[in-house]
C-alpha atoms as a printed R data frame, in Angstrom:
    type eleno elety resid chain resno       x       y       z
1   ATOM     1    CA   MET     A     1   0.067  -0.011   0.075
2   ATOM     2    CA   SER     A     2   1.309   3.436  -0.900
3   ATOM     3    CA   LYS     A     3   2.090   5.816   1.870
4   ATOM     4    CA   LEU     A     4   1.084   8.849  -0.314
5   ATOM     5    CA   PRO     A     5  -2.430  10.260   0.133
6   ATOM     6    CA   PHE     A     6  -5.088   8.650  -1.948
7   ATOM     7    CA   GLU     A     7  -5.737  11.770  -4.142
8   ATOM     8    CA   LEU     A     8  -1.978  12.453  -4.764
9   ATOM     9    CA   PHE     A     9  -1.318   8.642  -5.595
10  ATOM    10    CA   VAL     A    10  -4.162   8.518  -8.039
11  ATOM    11    CA   GLY     A    11  -3.389  11.842  -9.502
12  ATOM    12    CA   LEU     A    12   0.347  10.985 -10.188
13  ATOM    13    CA   ARG     A    13  -0.711   7.589 -11.511
14  ATOM    14    CA   TYR     A    14  -3.029   9.219 -14.065
15  ATOM    15    CA   THR     A    15  -0.154  11.618 -15.083
16  ATOM    16    CA   ARG     A    16   2.250   8.704 -15.699
17  ATOM    17    CA   ALA     A    17  -0.321   6.350 -17.198
18  ATOM    18    CA   LYS     A    18  -0.188   5.681 -20.966
19  ATOM    19    CA   ARG     A    19  -3.163   7.417 -22.454
20  ATOM    20    CA   ARG     A    20  -5.659   5.494 -24.485
21  ATOM    21    CA   ASN     A    21  -6.175   8.724 -26.458
22  ATOM    22    CA   GLY     A    22  -2.898   9.951 -28.018
23  ATOM    23    CA   PHE     A    23  -4.446  13.292 -28.959
24  ATOM    24    CA   ILE     A    24  -4.908  14.050 -25.211
25  ATOM    25    CA   SER     A    25  -1.295  13.192 -24.590
26  ATOM    26    CA   PHE     A    26  -0.204  15.446 -27.317
27  ATOM    27    CA   ILE     A    27  -2.288  18.433 -26.072
28  ATOM    28    CA   SER     A    28  -0.858  17.912 -22.531
29  ATOM    29    CA   LEU     A    29   2.642  17.786 -23.836
30  ATOM    30    CA   SER     A    30   2.071  20.932 -25.952
31  ATOM    31    CA   SER     A    31   0.633  22.859 -22.978
32  ATOM    32    CA   MET     A    32   3.713  21.863 -20.800
33  ATOM    33    CA   ILE     A    33   5.981  23.177 -23.718
34  ATOM    34    CA   GLY     A    34   3.787  26.357 -23.942
35  ATOM    35    CA   ILE     A    35   4.308  27.187 -20.392
36  ATOM    36    CA   ALA     A    36   8.032  26.282 -20.385
37  ATOM    37    CA   LEU     A    37   8.481  28.610 -23.534
38  ATOM    38    CA   GLY     A    38   6.532  31.436 -21.899
39  ATOM    39    CA   VAL     A    39   8.427  31.300 -18.667
40  ATOM    40    CA   THR     A    40  11.719  31.059 -20.519
41  ATOM    41    CA   ALA     A    41  10.937  34.025 -22.714
42  ATOM    42    CA   LEU     A    42   9.752  36.129 -19.774
43  ATOM    43    CA   ILE     A    43  12.638  35.486 -17.555
44  ATOM    44    CA   THR     A    44  15.068  36.030 -20.502
45  ATOM    45    CA   VAL     A    45  13.526  39.331 -21.696
46  ATOM    46    CA   LEU     A    46  13.206  40.783 -18.145
47  ATOM    47    CA   SER     A    47  16.858  39.834 -17.514
48  ATOM    48    CA   ILE     A    48  17.944  41.625 -20.744
49  ATOM    49    CA   MET     A    49  15.815  44.697 -19.804
50  ATOM    50    CA   ASN     A    50  17.465  44.613 -16.336
51  ATOM    51    CA   GLY     A    51  20.813  44.448 -17.975
52  ATOM    52    CA   PHE     A    52  20.199  47.492 -20.153
53  ATOM    53    CA   GLN     A    53  18.773  49.389 -17.199
54  ATOM    54    CA   HIS     A    54  21.720  48.494 -15.037
55  ATOM    55    CA   GLU     A    55  24.210  49.423 -17.888
56  ATOM    56    CA   LEU     A    56  22.598  52.728 -18.581
57  ATOM    57    CA   ARG     A    57  22.355  53.525 -14.846
58  ATOM    58    CA   ASP     A    58  26.118  52.906 -14.449
59  ATOM    59    CA   ARG     A    59  26.947  55.035 -17.423
60  ATOM    60    CA   ILE     A    60  24.901  57.878 -16.257
61  ATOM    61    CA   LEU     A    61  26.056  57.838 -12.622
62  ATOM    62    CA   GLY     A    62  29.610  57.266 -13.833
63  ATOM    63    CA   MET     A    63  29.572  60.838 -14.982
64  ATOM    64    CA   THR     A    64  27.481  62.368 -12.224
65  ATOM    65    CA   ALA     A    65  26.950  62.165  -8.432
66  ATOM    66    CA   HIS     A    66  24.178  60.417  -6.610
67  ATOM    67    CA   MET     A    67  22.912  63.608  -4.927
68  ATOM    68    CA   THR     A    68  23.515  67.406  -5.142
69  ATOM    69    CA   ILE     A    69  23.187  69.988  -2.523
70  ATOM    70    CA   SER     A    70  22.264  73.459  -3.751
71  ATOM    71    CA   GLN     A    71  20.790  76.848  -2.596
72  ATOM    72    CA   GLU     A    72  17.576  78.516  -3.718
73  ATOM    73    CA   ASN     A    73  19.463  81.357  -5.608
74  ATOM    74    CA   GLY     A    74  21.635  78.762  -7.463
75  ATOM    75    CA   LYS     A    75  24.882  79.763  -5.684
76  ATOM    76    CA   LEU     A    76  26.374  78.044  -2.662
77  ATOM    77    CA   SER     A    77  28.742  79.932  -0.428
78  ATOM    78    CA   ASN     A    78  31.174  78.533   2.121
79  ATOM    79    CA   TRP     A    79  31.141  75.050   0.555
80  ATOM    80    CA   SER     A    80  34.374  73.872   2.317
81  ATOM    81    CA   SER     A    81  32.660  73.845   5.808
82  ATOM    82    CA   LEU     A    82  29.610  72.102   4.209
83  ATOM    83    CA   TYR     A    83  31.950  69.491   2.695
84  ATOM    84    CA   GLU     A    84  33.369  68.698   6.086
85  ATOM    85    CA   LYS     A    85  29.966  68.512   7.594
86  ATOM    86    CA   VAL     A    86  28.599  66.028   4.975
87  ATOM    87    CA   LYS     A    87  31.653  63.875   5.002
88  ATOM    88    CA   GLU     A    88  30.939  62.943   8.561
89  ATOM    89    CA   LEU     A    89  27.700  61.230   7.756
90  ATOM    90    CA   PRO     A    90  28.051  57.501   7.677
91  ATOM    91    CA   ASP     A    91  26.302  56.787   4.225
92  ATOM    92    CA   ILE     A    92  28.526  59.392   2.247
93  ATOM    93    CA   GLU     A    93  31.332  58.013   0.391
94  ATOM    94    CA   GLY     A    94  32.497  61.215  -1.330
95  ATOM    95    CA   ALA     A    95  31.712  64.884  -2.113
96  ATOM    96    CA   ALA     A    96  32.850  67.333  -4.545
97  ATOM    97    CA   PRO     A    97  32.073  71.010  -5.553
98  ATOM    98    CA   ASN     A    98  30.995  71.893  -8.998
99  ATOM    99    CA   ILE     A    99  29.549  74.696 -11.165
100 ATOM   100    CA   MET     A   100  26.985  73.877 -13.745
101 ATOM   101    CA   GLU     A   101  26.204  76.522 -16.455
102 ATOM   102    CA   GLN     A   102  25.256  76.677 -20.048
103 ATOM   103    CA   GLY     A   103  27.396  78.096 -22.806
104 ATOM   104    CA   MET     A   104  28.433  77.921 -26.351
105 ATOM   105    CA   LEU     A   105  31.607  76.620 -27.960
106 ATOM   106    CA   THR     A   106  32.749  77.783 -31.333
107 ATOM   107    CA   ASN     A   107  35.616  76.729 -33.589
108 ATOM   108    CA   ARG     A   108  36.151  77.494 -37.340
109 ATOM   109    CA   GLY     A   109  32.563  78.605 -37.953
110 ATOM   110    CA   SER     A   110  30.991  75.619 -36.105
111 ATOM   111    CA   VAL     A   111  28.991  76.565 -32.992
112 ATOM   112    CA   GLN     A   112  27.643  74.089 -30.350
113 ATOM   113    CA   GLY     A   113  25.518  74.652 -27.248
114 ATOM   114    CA   VAL     A   114  26.962  72.782 -24.219
115 ATOM   115    CA   ALA     A   115  26.695  72.160 -20.592
116 ATOM   116    CA   ILE     A   116  29.811  73.438 -18.922
117 ATOM   117    CA   ARG     A   117  30.829  71.832 -15.627
118 ATOM   118    CA   GLY     A   118  33.305  73.491 -13.440
119 ATOM   119    CA   VAL     A   119  35.115  70.749 -11.271
120 ATOM   120    CA   MET     A   120  38.003  70.253  -8.939
121 ATOM   121    CA   PRO     A   121  39.844  67.081 -10.164
122 ATOM   122    CA   VAL     A   122  41.184  66.291  -6.659
123 ATOM   123    CA   TYR     A   123  37.593  66.196  -5.449
124 ATOM   124    CA   GLU     A   124  35.828  64.999  -8.512
125 ATOM   125    CA   LYS     A   125  37.241  61.388  -8.390
126 ATOM   126    CA   GLU     A   126  35.185  60.998  -5.081
127 ATOM   127    CA   VAL     A   127  31.852  61.230  -6.803
128 ATOM   128    CA   SER     A   128  32.326  60.226 -10.489
129 ATOM   129    CA   ASN     A   129  34.436  58.048 -12.777
130 ATOM   130    CA   ILE     A   130  35.128  60.619 -15.444
131 ATOM   131    CA   ASN     A   131  39.006  59.898 -15.308
132 ATOM   132    CA   GLY     A   132  38.074  56.255 -16.079
133 ATOM   133    CA   LYS     A   133  36.215  57.497 -19.337
134 ATOM   134    CA   MET     A   134  39.128  59.481 -20.654
135 ATOM   135    CA   VAL     A   135  40.201  58.541 -24.157
136 ATOM   136    CA   ILE     A   136  43.008  61.135 -24.418
137 ATOM   137    CA   GLY     A   137  44.602  63.045 -21.701
138 ATOM   138    CA   ASP     A   138  43.733  63.098 -17.963
139 ATOM   139    CA   LEU     A   139  41.345  64.959 -15.731
140 ATOM   140    CA   THR     A   140  44.068  66.180 -13.634
141 ATOM   141    CA   SER     A   141  45.257  68.232 -16.685
142 ATOM   142    CA   LEU     A   142  42.700  70.821 -15.593
143 ATOM   143    CA   LYS     A   143  44.772  73.391 -13.824
144 ATOM   144    CA   PRO     A   144  43.458  76.685 -12.211
145 ATOM   145    CA   ASN     A   145  43.897  79.963 -14.200
146 ATOM   146    CA   GLN     A   146  45.139  78.014 -17.305
147 ATOM   147    CA   PHE     A   147  41.742  77.951 -18.927
148 ATOM   148    CA   SER     A   148  41.940  74.268 -20.156
149 ATOM   149    CA   MET     A   149  39.078  72.080 -21.054
150 ATOM   150    CA   VAL     A   150  38.094  68.350 -21.415
151 ATOM   151    CA   ILE     A   151  35.252  67.574 -23.802
152 ATOM   152    CA   GLY     A   152  33.351  64.505 -25.057
153 ATOM   153    CA   ASN     A   153  34.527  62.656 -28.122
154 ATOM   154    CA   GLU     A   154  31.206  63.506 -30.185
155 ATOM   155    CA   LEU     A   155  31.640  67.129 -29.234
156 ATOM   156    CA   ALA     A   156  35.188  67.140 -30.303
157 ATOM   157    CA   SER     A   157  34.146  65.489 -33.579
158 ATOM   158    CA   SER     A   158  31.380  67.964 -34.396
159 ATOM   159    CA   LEU     A   159  33.535  70.935 -33.692
160 ATOM   160    CA   GLY     A   160  36.798  69.373 -35.343
161 ATOM   161    CA   LEU     A   161  38.779  69.610 -32.188
162 ATOM   162    CA   SER     A   162  41.652  67.477 -30.720
163 ATOM   163    CA   VAL     A   163  43.971  67.806 -27.809
164 ATOM   164    CA   GLY     A   164  46.003  71.003 -28.010
165 ATOM   165    CA   ASP     A   165  43.485  72.961 -30.023
166 ATOM   166    CA   LYS     A   166  41.962  76.254 -28.981
167 ATOM   167    CA   VAL     A   167  38.189  76.637 -28.768
168 ATOM   168    CA   THR     A   168  36.184  79.754 -27.907
169 ATOM   169    CA   VAL     A   169  33.741  79.721 -25.121
170 ATOM   170    CA   ILE     A   170  30.822  82.219 -25.127
171 ATOM   171    CA   ALA     A   171  29.197  82.606 -21.618
172 ATOM   172    CA   PRO     A   172  25.590  84.046 -21.310
173 ATOM   173    CA   GLN     A   173  26.669  86.011 -18.330
174 ATOM   174    CA   GLY     A   174  27.514  89.250 -20.205
175 ATOM   175    CA   THR     A   175  29.570  92.318 -19.357
176 ATOM   176    CA   VAL     A   176  27.857  95.730 -19.257
177 ATOM   177    CA   THR     A   177  29.269  98.350 -21.726
178 ATOM   178    CA   ALA     A   178  28.191 101.681 -23.127
179 ATOM   179    CA   VAL     A   179  26.536  99.899 -26.069
180 ATOM   180    CA   GLY     A   180  24.726  97.263 -23.893
181 ATOM   181    CA   ILE     A   181  25.363  93.753 -22.502
182 ATOM   182    CA   VAL     A   182  28.262  92.011 -24.304
183 ATOM   183    CA   PRO     A   183  28.577  88.187 -23.799
184 ATOM   184    CA   ARG     A   184  31.739  87.043 -22.106
185 ATOM   185    CA   ILE     A   185  34.153  85.309 -24.492
186 ATOM   186    CA   LYS     A   186  37.194  83.245 -23.482
187 ATOM   187    CA   ARG     A   187  39.650  81.028 -25.347
188 ATOM   188    CA   PHE     A   188  40.238  77.609 -23.829
189 ATOM   189    CA   THR     A   189  42.633  74.879 -24.625
190 ATOM   190    CA   VAL     A   190  41.520  71.318 -25.064
191 ATOM   191    CA   VAL     A   191  43.633  69.070 -22.838
192 ATOM   192    CA   GLY     A   192  41.548  65.868 -22.797
193 ATOM   193    CA   ILE     A   193  38.698  63.907 -24.561
194 ATOM   194    CA   PHE     A   194  36.474  61.493 -22.796
195 ATOM   195    CA   SER     A   195  33.799  58.910 -24.044
196 ATOM   196    CA   ALA     A   196  31.102  58.022 -21.512
197 ATOM   197    CA   GLY     A   197  29.000  56.030 -23.948
198 ATOM   198    CA   MET     A   198  26.053  58.375 -23.520
199 ATOM   199    CA   HIS     A   199  25.171  60.992 -26.220
200 ATOM   200    CA   GLU     A   200  23.976  63.321 -23.465
201 ATOM   201    CA   TYR     A   201  27.497  63.600 -22.174
202 ATOM   202    CA   ASP     A   202  29.721  62.764 -25.132
203 ATOM   203    CA   ALA     A   203  28.061  65.475 -27.328
204 ATOM   204    CA   ASN     A   204  27.091  68.050 -24.911
205 ATOM   205    CA   LEU     A   205  29.409  68.200 -21.830
206 ATOM   206    CA   ALA     A   206  32.616  70.335 -21.354
207 ATOM   207    CA   LEU     A   207  34.618  70.149 -18.153
208 ATOM   208    CA   ILE     A   208  36.807  73.081 -16.933
209 ATOM   209    CA   HIS     A   209  38.490  73.827 -13.592
210 ATOM   210    CA   ILE     A   210  36.267  75.344 -10.987
211 ATOM   211    CA   LYS     A   211  38.369  78.385 -10.636
212 ATOM   212    CA   ASP     A   212  38.168  79.084 -14.379
213 ATOM   213    CA   ALA     A   213  34.399  78.614 -14.180
214 ATOM   214    CA   GLN     A   214  34.171  81.037 -11.215
215 ATOM   215    CA   LYS     A   215  35.873  83.686 -13.265
216 ATOM   216    CA   LEU     A   216  33.897  83.003 -16.573
217 ATOM   217    CA   PHE     A   217  30.619  82.896 -14.867
218 ATOM   218    CA   LYS     A   218  31.068  85.474 -12.211
219 ATOM   219    CA   TYR     A   219  30.712  83.190  -9.240
220 ATOM   220    CA   ASP     A   220  33.387  84.887  -7.064
221 ATOM   221    CA   GLU     A   221  34.203  82.082  -4.493
222 ATOM   222    CA   GLN     A   222  30.761  80.464  -4.810
223 ATOM   223    CA   ILE     A   223  29.685  77.274  -6.467
224 ATOM   224    CA   SER     A   224  26.573  75.811  -7.949
225 ATOM   225    CA   GLY     A   225  26.245  72.924  -5.597
226 ATOM   226    CA   LEU     A   226  28.019  70.137  -3.665
227 ATOM   227    CA   GLN     A   227  27.729  66.708  -5.388
228 ATOM   228    CA   LEU     A   228  27.513  63.525  -3.047
229 ATOM   229    CA   LYS     A   229  28.121  59.884  -3.646
230 ATOM   230    CA   ILE     A   230  26.630  57.385  -1.294
231 ATOM   231    CA   ASP     A   231  27.551  53.790  -0.447
232 ATOM   232    CA   ASN     A   232  24.290  52.287  -1.726
233 ATOM   233    CA   LEU     A   233  22.452  54.141  -4.485
234 ATOM   234    CA   PHE     A   234  19.272  52.158  -3.953
235 ATOM   235    CA   ARG     A   235  18.900  53.736  -0.481
236 ATOM   236    CA   VAL     A   236  19.081  57.149  -1.972
237 ATOM   237    CA   GLY     A   237  15.727  58.223  -0.644
238 ATOM   238    CA   GLU     A   238  16.621  57.326   3.040
239 ATOM   239    CA   VAL     A   239  20.037  58.964   2.747
240 ATOM   240    CA   LYS     A   240  18.542  62.075   1.105
241 ATOM   241    CA   GLN     A   241  16.177  62.463   4.159
242 ATOM   242    CA   GLU     A   242  19.263  61.979   6.475
243 ATOM   243    CA   VAL     A   243  21.177  64.607   4.733
244 ATOM   244    CA   ALA     A   244  18.330  67.044   4.515
245 ATOM   245    CA   ASN     A   245  17.717  66.609   8.326
246 ATOM   246    CA   HIS     A   246  21.466  67.410   8.867
247 ATOM   247    CA   LEU     A   247  21.644  70.569   6.831
248 ATOM   248    CA   ALA     A   248  20.200  74.067   7.079
249 ATOM   249    CA   GLN     A   249  16.671  74.703   5.955
250 ATOM   250    CA   THR     A   250  17.775  77.067   3.132
251 ATOM   251    CA   LEU     A   251  19.606  74.124   1.318
252 ATOM   252    CA   TYR     A   252  18.051  71.761  -1.162
253 ATOM   253    CA   VAL     A   253  18.862  68.146  -1.844
254 ATOM   254    CA   LYS     A   254  18.209  66.569  -5.239
255 ATOM   255    CA   ASP     A   255  19.000  63.008  -6.091
256 ATOM   256    CA   TRP     A   256  19.715  61.141  -9.341
257 ATOM   257    CA   ARG     A   257  16.169  59.776  -9.464
258 ATOM   258    CA   GLN     A   258  14.797  63.280  -9.824
259 ATOM   259    CA   GLN     A   259  17.504  64.397 -12.281
260 ATOM   260    CA   HIS     A   260  16.725  61.410 -14.753
261 ATOM   261    CA   MET     A   261  13.193  60.662 -13.659
262 ATOM   262    CA   ASN     A   262  11.507  60.455 -17.031
263 ATOM   263    CA   PHE     A   263  14.259  58.249 -18.422
264 ATOM   264    CA   PHE     A   264  14.148  55.610 -15.823
265 ATOM   265    CA   LYS     A   265  10.312  55.793 -15.562
266 ATOM   266    CA   ALA     A   266  10.151  55.140 -19.375
267 ATOM   267    CA   ILE     A   267  12.431  52.024 -19.009
268 ATOM   268    CA   GLU     A   268  10.441  50.709 -16.068
269 ATOM   269    CA   MET     A   269   7.132  51.257 -17.950
270 ATOM   270    CA   GLU     A   270   8.521  49.389 -20.812
271 ATOM   271    CA   LYS     A   271   9.588  46.535 -18.648
272 ATOM   272    CA   LYS     A   272   6.063  46.285 -17.126
273 ATOM   273    CA   MET     A   273   4.438  46.219 -20.605
274 ATOM   274    CA   MET     A   274   6.739  43.512 -21.815
275 ATOM   275    CA   PHE     A   275   5.941  41.599 -18.644
276 ATOM   276    CA   ILE     A   276   2.154  41.725 -19.328
277 ATOM   277    CA   VAL     A   277   2.580  40.921 -23.102
278 ATOM   278    CA   LEU     A   278   4.805  37.948 -22.492
279 ATOM   279    CA   ALA     A   279   2.708  36.686 -19.593
280 ATOM   280    CA   LEU     A   280  -0.101  36.200 -22.246
281 ATOM   281    CA   ILE     A   281   2.008  33.304 -23.579
282 ATOM   282    CA   ILE     A   282   1.801  31.520 -20.169
283 ATOM   283    CA   MET     A   283  -2.069  32.315 -20.175
284 ATOM   284    CA   VAL     A   284  -2.575  30.778 -23.608
285 ATOM   285    CA   ALA     A   285  -0.745  27.660 -22.382
286 ATOM   286    CA   ALA     A   286  -2.881  27.634 -19.147
287 ATOM   287    CA   PHE     A   287  -6.046  27.653 -21.326
288 ATOM   288    CA   ASN     A   288  -4.649  24.593 -23.183
289 ATOM   289    CA   ILE     A   289  -4.567  22.876 -19.733
290 ATOM   290    CA   VAL     A   290  -8.235  23.629 -19.430
291 ATOM   291    CA   SER     A   291  -9.101  21.949 -22.627
292 ATOM   292    CA   THR     A   292  -6.677  18.991 -21.933
293 ATOM   293    CA   MET     A   293  -8.154  18.418 -18.485
294 ATOM   294    CA   VAL     A   294 -11.721  18.567 -19.787
295 ATOM   295    CA   MET     A   295 -10.999  15.877 -22.361
296 ATOM   296    CA   VAL     A   296  -9.220  13.873 -19.675
297 ATOM   297    CA   VAL     A   297 -12.332  14.057 -17.430
298 ATOM   298    CA   THR     A   298 -14.514  12.944 -20.275
299 ATOM   299    CA   ASP     A   299 -12.214  10.064 -21.170
300 ATOM   300    CA   LYS     A   300 -12.029   9.023 -17.461
301 ATOM   301    CA   GLN     A   301 -15.646   9.162 -16.518
302 ATOM   302    CA   ALA     A   302 -15.850   5.256 -16.124
303 ATOM   303    CA   ASP     A   303 -12.871   5.441 -13.861
304 ATOM   304    CA   ILE     A   304 -14.461   8.207 -11.844
305 ATOM   305    CA   ALA     A   305 -17.581   6.185 -11.479
306 ATOM   306    CA   VAL     A   306 -15.660   3.209 -10.186
307 ATOM   307    CA   LEU     A   307 -13.763   5.305  -7.658
308 ATOM   308    CA   ARG     A   308 -17.003   6.879  -6.467
309 ATOM   309    CA   THR     A   309 -18.694   3.441  -5.898
310 ATOM   310    CA   LEU     A   310 -15.515   2.422  -3.965
311 ATOM   311    CA   GLY     A   311 -16.162   5.315  -1.467
312 ATOM   312    CA   ALA     A   312 -14.279   8.244  -3.058
313 ATOM   313    CA   THR     A   313 -15.851  11.548  -2.246
314 ATOM   314    CA   PRO     A   314 -16.422  14.331  -4.770
315 ATOM   315    CA   ASN     A   315 -13.721  16.386  -3.002
316 ATOM   316    CA   SER     A   316 -11.220  13.513  -3.517
317 ATOM   317    CA   ILE     A   317 -12.158  13.325  -7.239
318 ATOM   318    CA   GLN     A   318 -11.689  17.030  -7.475
319 ATOM   319    CA   TRP     A   319  -8.114  16.875  -5.944
320 ATOM   320    CA   ILE     A   320  -7.112  13.941  -8.201
321 ATOM   321    CA   PHE     A   321  -7.432  16.112 -11.316
322 ATOM   322    CA   ILE     A   322  -6.166  19.279  -9.731
323 ATOM   323    CA   ILE     A   323  -2.927  17.367  -8.995
324 ATOM   324    CA   GLN     A   324  -2.882  16.095 -12.422
325 ATOM   325    CA   GLY     A   325  -3.136  19.462 -13.942
326 ATOM   326    CA   LEU     A   326  -0.694  20.938 -11.594
327 ATOM   327    CA   VAL     A   327   1.923  18.376 -12.417
328 ATOM   328    CA   ILE     A   328   1.607  19.377 -16.187
329 ATOM   329    CA   GLY     A   329   1.861  23.154 -15.289
330 ATOM   330    CA   LEU     A   330   4.585  22.823 -12.563
331 ATOM   331    CA   LEU     A   331   6.795  20.556 -14.829
332 ATOM   332    CA   GLY     A   332   6.370  23.247 -17.663
333 ATOM   333    CA   ALA     A   333   7.174  26.051 -15.259
334 ATOM   334    CA   LEU     A   334  10.221  24.270 -13.767
335 ATOM   335    CA   LEU     A   335  11.494  23.522 -17.357
336 ATOM   336    CA   GLY     A   336  10.863  27.163 -18.218
337 ATOM   337    CA   LEU     A   337  12.676  28.455 -15.103
338 ATOM   338    CA   ILE     A   338  15.745  26.422 -15.770
339 ATOM   339    CA   GLY     A   339  15.676  27.347 -19.461
340 ATOM   340    CA   GLY     A   340  15.229  31.095 -18.756
341 ATOM   341    CA   VAL     A   341  17.906  31.250 -16.109
342 ATOM   342    CA   SER     A   342  20.337  29.278 -18.283
343 ATOM   343    CA   LEU     A   343  19.595  31.493 -21.358
344 ATOM   344    CA   ALA     A   344  19.827  34.775 -19.511
345 ATOM   345    CA   SER     A   345  23.062  33.555 -17.847
346 ATOM   346    CA   ASN     A   346  24.738  32.723 -21.149
347 ATOM   347    CA   ILE     A   347  23.241  35.553 -23.331
348 ATOM   348    CA   ASP     A   348  26.822  37.052 -23.806
349 ATOM   349    CA   VAL     A   349  27.768  33.690 -25.501
350 ATOM   350    CA   ILE     A   350  24.620  32.924 -27.342
351 ATOM   351    CA   VAL     A   351  24.175  36.353 -29.090
352 ATOM   352    CA   PRO     A   352  27.530  36.507 -30.568
353 ATOM   353    CA   PHE     A   353  27.103  32.826 -31.864
354 ATOM   354    CA   ILE     A   354  23.870  33.884 -33.587
355 ATOM   355    CA   GLU     A   355  25.414  36.871 -35.064
356 ATOM   356    CA   LYS     A   356  28.376  34.823 -36.441
357 ATOM   357    CA   LEU     A   357  25.951  32.254 -37.701
358 ATOM   358    CA   LEU     A   358  23.807  34.589 -39.600
359 ATOM   359    CA   GLY     A   359  26.512  37.014 -40.507
360 ATOM   360    CA   ILE     A   360  24.739  40.064 -38.936
361 ATOM   361    CA   GLN     A   361  25.297  42.325 -35.902
362 ATOM   362    CA   PHE     A   362  22.239  43.232 -33.832
363 ATOM   363    CA   PHE     A   363  23.880  46.377 -32.181
364 ATOM   364    CA   PRO     A   364  26.694  47.763 -34.489
365 ATOM   365    CA   PRO     A   365  29.011  49.844 -32.182
366 ATOM   366    CA   ASP     A   366  28.988  52.739 -34.726
367 ATOM   367    CA   VAL     A   367  25.269  53.009 -34.355
368 ATOM   368    CA   TYR     A   368  24.488  51.940 -30.745
369 ATOM   369    CA   TYR     A   369  26.280  52.985 -27.501
370 ATOM   370    CA   ILE     A   370  25.664  49.504 -26.056
371 ATOM   371    CA   SER     A   371  27.000  47.030 -28.739
372 ATOM   372    CA   GLN     A   372  26.696  43.902 -26.557
373 ATOM   373    CA   VAL     A   373  23.338  42.577 -25.153
374 ATOM   374    CA   PRO     A   374  23.602  42.825 -21.334
375 ATOM   375    CA   SER     A   375  21.747  40.617 -19.054
376 ATOM   376    CA   LYS     A   376  21.139  40.690 -15.273
377 ATOM   377    CA   ILE     A   377  19.103  38.216 -13.588
378 ATOM   378    CA   ASP     A   378  16.810  39.622 -10.859
379 ATOM   379    CA   TRP     A   379  15.626  36.645  -8.645
380 ATOM   380    CA   ASN     A   380  12.602  38.679  -7.683
381 ATOM   381    CA   ASP     A   381  11.528  38.506 -11.329
382 ATOM   382    CA   VAL     A   382  12.262  34.902 -11.500
383 ATOM   383    CA   TYR     A   383  10.133  34.217  -8.382
384 ATOM   384    CA   SER     A   384   7.367  36.439  -9.813
385 ATOM   385    CA   VAL     A   385   7.234  34.661 -13.145
386 ATOM   386    CA   SER     A   386   7.276  31.275 -11.577
387 ATOM   387    CA   GLY     A   387   4.495  32.344  -9.203
388 ATOM   388    CA   ILE     A   388   2.254  33.538 -11.962
389 ATOM   389    CA   ALA     A   389   2.766  30.379 -13.832
390 ATOM   390    CA   PHE     A   390   1.741  28.343 -10.766
391 ATOM   391    CA   ILE     A   391  -1.252  30.463 -10.107
392 ATOM   392    CA   LEU     A   392  -2.511  30.373 -13.704
393 ATOM   393    CA   THR     A   393  -1.968  26.651 -13.776
394 ATOM   394    CA   LEU     A   394  -3.982  26.243 -10.506
395 ATOM   395    CA   LEU     A   395  -6.773  28.384 -11.882
396 ATOM   396    CA   ALA     A   396  -6.804  26.440 -15.128
397 ATOM   397    CA   THR     A   397  -7.337  23.101 -13.159
398 ATOM   398    CA   LEU     A   398 -10.358  24.242 -11.104
399 ATOM   399    CA   TYR     A   399 -13.160  23.969 -13.686
400 ATOM   400    CA   PRO     A   400 -12.228  20.500 -15.033
401 ATOM   401    CA   ALA     A   401 -11.653  19.195 -11.583
402 ATOM   402    CA   ARG     A   402 -14.998  20.625 -10.436
403 ATOM   403    CA   LYS     A   403 -16.668  18.940 -13.450
404 ATOM   404    CA   ALA     A   404 -14.933  15.695 -12.571
405 ATOM   405    CA   ALA     A   405 -16.439  15.921  -9.075
406 ATOM   406    CA   LYS     A   406 -19.985  16.252 -10.384
407 ATOM   407    CA   VAL     A   407 -19.794  13.075 -12.425
408 ATOM   408    CA   GLN     A   408 -22.678  10.636 -11.316
409 ATOM   409    CA   PRO     A   409 -21.596   7.040 -11.125
410 ATOM   410    CA   ALA     A   410 -24.951   5.672 -12.383
411 ATOM   411    CA   GLU     A   411 -24.931   7.899 -15.431
412 ATOM   412    CA   ALA     A   412 -21.310   7.193 -16.193
413 ATOM   413    CA   LEU     A   413 -21.574   3.350 -16.000
414 ATOM   414    CA   ARG     A   414 -25.010   3.095 -17.755
415 ATOM   415    CA   TYR     A   415 -23.461   2.352 -21.168
416 ATOM   416    CA   GLU     A   416 -20.264   0.493 -19.943
């Protein structure tokens, strides 16, 4: 006698038993494969989207800080004492002063509007990885009062600049003269070129020393804000509140989520839409389980009648077919989970193989900033997909199981 519960024993026996109707077996197999493919596709796509999101976030935050402290009038005084104050906080890894202004660069008739950032190289390495993005030169080449500049590779290409060339900077903060306000114009020397892998920075950002920025934009000894880097960027909300409570009421704290809110919201929305669309594959496979189980119930009516005459309750009959349907669904979900995790983990090998096989490149480096397909498995997504597959499978078995429980022995055995 089996030690398994009666319902579980019979349900598993029905699952393993050879079907008299080969068509039912085929539909069961196709339902299982459908769930497996749906789970595999969903885990893989979500992992790729997580990879793109992680890659873009790293590139964005590699060129900027996690938080910025500023003042209402746009100019921050006595930043050195503020620097010492925030560095005492446990979650702050680094801080650096900067000046952010808009300006225009012109060279040989070409003009480009840019964001000009005044930095102190010795502090800047605490909050960003600009030095690691340098293609030519070094960030430490920015010296005070030498009016030197580091620019992005796309900006250098559009203006026809290289290291050692002179470029004219036009600042909107003008000088008042007898004929009116005249824009401030200054010649800078290009001492370095960086490549951040983001068009926003590579084509529209120029770095100069903060002392030169103070002179060019009339900041005296003030700055635009103090940039902060924290130890865990995902705790930025909590740390932001701690920093705000630690500072004067006249100061404002802005984090990276606010600075790039629309961009990351668009990615998150796209991820949710892909989740819903691909979850429909699992739903279709679950509906196949409904049709399969209905045919199984019809095929097994005589067996159900015999079990009822032997004392099985309608509830027991119902659980027999729920177990049978769940075995089909859970095997499909398990195969899909293994396939999805395996595919997502090896996407960096699989994609180049397909590209070589077909002789094409999905993301040419001269067109796309991210030429490799990134993948990052988020186990919360894996658990969510697996949970959805389980719930849909369970729901798909309820109607056929209920129908089996309502089979009347006398009616089922009348023509046997």
